C-alpha positions in Angstrom: -49.0 89.7 -9.1 -50.6 88.3 -6.0 -52.7 90.5 -3.8 -51.5 93.7 -5.3 -52.8 92.9 -8.8 -56.1 92.0 -10.4 -58.8 94.4 -9.2 -56.4 96.0 -6.8 -59.2 96.5 -4.3 -58.0 98.0 -1.1 -60.1 95.6 0.9 -58.4 92.6 -0.7 -54.3 94.1 -3.6 -51.2 93.8 -5.1 -51.3 93.6 -5.0 -52.5 93.9 -3.4 -53.3 95.8 3.2 -51.3 94.6 6.1 -51.6 90.9 6.9 -51.6 91.1 10.7 -53.8 88.4 12.2 -55.1 88.2 15.8 -55.5 84.4 15.8 -52.6 82.2 16.4 -54.0 79.1 14.7 -53.0 78.1 11.2 -55.4 79.1 8.5 -55.3 78.4 4.8 -57.2 80.3 2.0 -57.5 78.9 -1.6 -58.6 81.3 -4.3 -59.3 80.8 -8.0 -60.0 83.8 -10.2 -60.7 84.6 -13.8 -59.7 88.0 -15.1 -60.6 89.5 -18.5 -57.0 91.0 -18.7 -54.0 90.6 -16.6 -53.0 94.1 -15.6 -50.2 94.6 -13.0 -49.6 98.0 -11.6 -51.2 99.7 -14.6 -49.4 97.6 -17.1 -51.1 94.9 -19.2 -49.1 91.7 -19.0 -51.6 89.4 -20.6 -55.1 88.8 -21.9 -57.8 86.7 -20.2 -56.2 84.6 -17.5 -56.9 82.1 -14.7 -55.2 83.1 -11.5 -55.2 80.5 -8.6 -53.5 81.0 -5.3 -53.0 79.5 -1.9 -52.1 81.4 1.2 -51.3 80.2 4.8 -51.2 82.4 7.9 -50.0 81.6 11.4 -50.3 84.4 13.8 -48.7 87.5 12.2 -46.8 85.5 9.6 -48.1 84.6 6.1 -46.8 82.8 3.0 -48.4 82.0 -0.3 -48.2 81.0 -3.9 -50.0 82.9 -6.7 -50.0 82.2 -10.4 -51.3 83.6 -13.7 -52.1 81.3 -16.6 -53.3 82.5 -20.0 -56.7 81.1 -21.2 -56.0 80.9 -24.9 -53.3 83.2 -26.2 -50.1 81.2 -26.6 -48.1 84.4 -26.8 -48.7 85.1 -23.1 -46.4 83.5 -20.5 -47.3 81.8 -17.3 -46.2 83.3 -14.0 -45.7 81.8 -10.6 -45.1 84.0 -7.5 -43.8 82.9 -4.1 -44.2 85.4 -1.3 -43.9 85.6 2.5 -44.3 88.4 5.0 -45.1 89.6 8.5 -47.9 91.9 9.6 -47.4 93.9 12.8 -49.9 96.0 14.7 -48.2 99.3 15.6 -51.2 100.4 17.6 -55.0 100.2 17.5 -55.0 102.3 14.3 -51.9 101.4 12.3 -50.5 98.1 10.9 -47.1 97.5 9.4 -46.6 94.9 6.6 -43.2 93.7 5.4 -42.3 90.9 3.0 -40.6 89.6 -0.1 -41.8 88.1 -3.4 -40.0 85.9 -5.9 -41.4 86.2 -9.5 -40.9 83.1 -11.6 -41.8 83.0 -15.3 -42.4 80.0 -17.6 -41.0 77.6 -14.9 -37.9 79.6 -14.3 -35.7 81.7 -16.5 -33.1 84.5 -16.5 -36.1 86.9 -16.2 -37.0 85.8 -12.7 -36.9 88.6 -10.2 -37.0 89.3 -6.4 -38.9 92.1 -4.8 -39.2 93.4 -1.2 -42.0 95.5 0.1 -43.1 97.4 3.2 -46.5 99.0 3.8 -48.6 100.8 6.4 -52.4 100.7 6.6 -54.8 102.5 8.9 -58.0 101.4 10.5 -59.8 104.7 9.8 -62.4 106.0 7.3 -61.6 104.7 3.8 -58.9 102.3 5.2 -56.0 104.1 3.5 -52.7 102.2 2.9 -49.3 103.1 1.4 -46.8 100.6 0.1 -43.3 100.7 -1.2 -41.9 97.9 -3.4 -38.4 97.5 -4.8 -37.4 94.9 -7.4 -33.7 94.2 -6.9 -33.1 92.6 -10.3 -35.0 95.1 -12.5 -34.1 98.1 -10.2 -37.8 99.2 -10.2 -39.3 101.0 -7.3 -43.1 101.3 -6.9 -45.0 103.6 -4.6 -48.7 102.7 -4.3 -51.5 104.3 -2.2 -55.0 102.9 -1.9 -58.3 103.6 -0.2 -61.5 101.5 0.0 -65.0 101.7 1.4 -67.8 99.1 1.8 -71.5 99.7 1.6 -74.2 97.2 2.6 -76.0 95.5 -0.3 -79.0 94.1 1.7 -80.9 92.8 -1.4 -78.5 89.9 -1.7 -77.1 89.9 1.8 -73.8 91.2 0.5 -71.9 94.5 0.1 -70.6 96.9 -2.5 -66.8 97.2 -2.0 -65.3 100.3 -3.6 -61.6 100.9 -4.0 -59.2 103.3 -5.6 -55.4 103.3 -6.0 -52.7 105.5 -7.4 -49.2 104.3 -8.2 -45.9 105.8 -9.2 -43.6 103.3 -10.9 -39.9 104.4 -11.0 -37.9 102.4 -13.6 -34.5 103.1 -15.1 -35.8 103.9 -18.7 -39.2 105.6 -18.2 -41.2 106.4 -15.1 -45.0 106.3 -15.2 -48.0 106.7 -13.0 -51.4 104.9 -13.0 -54.7 105.2 -11.2 -57.6 102.7 -10.8 -61.1 102.7 -9.4 -63.1 99.5 -8.9 -66.1 97.9 -7.3 -66.7 94.3 -6.3 -69.6 92.3 -4.8 -68.7 89.4 -2.5 -71.4 86.8 -2.0 -71.1 84.2 0.8 -71.9 80.7 -0.5 -71.2 79.2 2.9 -69.3 80.0 6.1 -66.0 79.3 4.3 -66.7 80.0 0.6 -67.2 83.4 -1.0 -67.9 84.2 -4.7 -66.8 87.7 -5.7 -67.5 89.5 -9.0 -66.0 92.9 -9.8 -64.9 95.4 -12.4 -62.0 97.9 -12.4 -61.1 100.9 -14.6 -57.4 101.6 -14.9 -55.7 104.6 -16.4 -52.0 105.1 -17.1 -50.1 108.2 -18.2 -48.2 106.2 -20.8 -49.1 103.4 -23.3 -49.1 100.4 -21.0 -52.0 98.6 -22.6 -51.7 96.2 -25.6 -54.0 98.2 -27.8 -51.6 101.1 -27.5 -53.9 103.1 -25.3 -53.7 104.6 -21.8 -56.7 102.9 -20.2 -58.7 99.7 -19.9 -61.5 98.0 -18.0 -60.9 94.6 -16.3 -63.5 92.2 -15.1 -63.0 89.6 -12.4 -64.8 86.6 -11.0 -63.3 84.7 -8.1 -64.0 81.9 -5.7 -62.3 82.0 -2.3 -62.4 79.1 0.2 -61.0 79.3 3.7 -59.9 76.4 6.0 
């Protein structure tokens, strides 16, 4: 799902950081990504997928649409997420992020759900963040902490962006935890376009992957264009 999914890199995630923006002008970002597996909060929901998104920001407000579409496996379903939120700078160090997401599956069904979230991020070493999510329809609560760090990659005028996250997912039938570590390399194609390649290792304490295992490796290639 949206920024908190895919590679779950702290500098990007969601899946998934605060969205506070200093500028008051409207800006739009279009992103198209390919992932080798669709893994959401430590749970594999699909195989190889194309995941386009569009997000608009105006001042501290943001709204967007994110989707996941299977490449070839007809057994996988399509997903369309609508989200909106507000990022607020508490002070020079801490930012607050609140919002809501509507998950829509296969064009709309009884399985559609609504989730609210709130998170705090800090502009300090490792850029830590802590988020709480609650899905009102599935009665699932998620607690996700993440950190990230960027190192210069002068050879290609880029950087190595490292990230790690830990999540505790509280569901009515069976709680579970997961952890992930990943690295990505963003390469600026122009002033507005960036190509990013990355890989992430994900481990869960229960069998959340389709092969019946506890872990998996996900690769990602994405193109982001800002307006």
